[in-house]
N, C-alpha and C positions, 0 to 999 in steps of 0.2 A: 310245899309248893308256894305257899304264901311268901316265903322268904325269897324265892326266885322272882315272884311278881314284884316284891318290894325292891329288890335289887334292879330289876329291869325298869321299874318306875323311877327309881333314883337316877339311873343312867339317862332316862328320857328327860327328866327334869334338868339334869346337868347339861344335856345336849341342847335343850330348849333355851336355857340360860345362856349358853355359849353362842348359840345362833342369834339370840336377841342382842347380845353385846356386839357381835360382828355386823349385824344390820344397823345398829346405832353408829358404828364406825364408818360403815359404808355411806350412810346418810350424810354424815359430816364431810366425808371425802367428796360426796356428790355435790355438796354446796360449794366446797373449795374448787372442785372441777368446773362447776358452772361459772364461778367467778373468773377462773382462768380462761374459760372459753369466751366469756364476755370481753376480757382484756384482749384476747387474740383477735376477736372479731373487730374491736375498735381499732387495733393496730393495722389490721388488713384494710379497713375502710380509709384510715389515714394514708396508708401506702397507695391505695387506689387513687385518692385525691391528688397526692403528690405526683403520681405517674401522669395523671391527666394534665396537671399544671406543667410538667416537664414536656409533654407532647405539645401543648400550646406554645410554650416558649421555643421548642425546637421548630415548630411550624413557622413562627414569626421570624426566628433567626434564619431559618432556611430560605424564607422569602427575601430577607435582606441580603443573604449570601448570594442567592441567585441573581439579584439585581446587581450586586457588585461584580459578579462573574460576567454578566452581560455587558456592564460598563467596561470592564477590563478587556473583554474581547473586542468591543468597539474601539477602545483606545489602541489595542494592539493592531487592529486592522488599519486604523488611521495612521499609526506610526509606521506600518509597513508601506502605506502609500507615500508618506513623507520620505521614507528611506529610498523608495524607488524613484521618486521625483528628484531627490538629491543625487542619486547615482546617475540618472539621466543628465542632470545639470553638470555633474563632474565630467561625464563623458563628452558633453558638448564643449566644456571648457578645455579639456584635453585636445579635442579636435581643433578648437580655435587656436590653442597654443601651438599645436603641431603645424597648422597652416601658417601661423604667424612666424614660426621659425624659418620656414621656406622663404617668406618675404623678407625676413630679417637678414638673410644672406645678401640680398640685393641692397638692403639698406646699409649694411656694413660698409660697402664701398662709398656710399654717400657720407657716412659718418666719418670715414677716414679723410675724405676730401674736406669735410667741415672742420675736422681737427687741424688739418694742414692749413686751411685758410685762417683759423683762429690763431695759430702760431704766427702766421705771416702778419696778421693784423697786430698782434701783441709786439712783434719785433719792430713794427713800424711805429709803435707808440699809440695806436688807436685802441678803441674798445669795441667789443661786439655786444649786442644786447644779451642780458642774462636769460631772458625768457626762452630763447632758442635752445639754450643748454638744458632746460628742464623738459623739453618735449621728448616723448619716447621715440626710440629709433626703430622699434618693431611694430607690427600690427597688433600686438597683444601685450598689455602691461597692467600691473596692479599698482595703484598708488595709495600711499598713506597721506591723507590730506593734512594731518597734524604735523607730519615731518616736513612736508613741502611748504606749509603755511609759515611765513616768516613772522607774522604777528602773534602766533601762538608760542607757547613755551616748548619748542622742539627739543632743545637740549636742556634738560633739567636734571638736577642732581638731588638725590634723596639721602639725607643724613638721618641716622637713627642713633639710639643710645650706644650701640656697639661700635660706633665710628665707621660703619661700613658705608661706602660711597658707591652708588650705582649710577651709571650713565645710561639713561633710557631714551629710546627713540620715539616712543609714543605714550599716550596717556594709559593705554591698556597695559603696557609693560610696567608702568609705575604703580598702577592699581594692583596688579598681580603681586608685585614685590611687596607692597604694603600689606596685602592680605596674608601673604606667606609669613611675613615678619610677625604679624599679630598672632598667628596660630602657634608659632614656636616660642 
């Protein structure tokens, strides 16, 4: 029986030694695990701070975007009012042109008589004032003062490097031509 007790005692000592070795490994692993948990906690705190900064930036940018949206809506409303006003003005101009056409029919007879009298005066060797020829014959007309003004350069030619020559009737046409040539 002593041999059985010695064998059991040897098994117990071996088991205790094995348990002590595993506890030592567990303590080392526990230290590494605590370090890992500390790193994880630090990264969570850093992420939390970054999220708060992002929320602050989003709030600031959200306010800026809301202001831009309000300004855009205001400009859209103003543009709509300008568009409505221009449509009303266009309608008024159309009505004025239509009513001018009706009176232009009666003016046509006067224009024919004036043309006949002009021919008669020219055949007789006289001259008629040029100012009368420039007056509009209808109740509605649009004038280009640059073209009508003799002191301005009404007939100007534009030469460029490609030897293209353009005959323009107004300053706006010349500027448009020049801008288009610069772009190409």
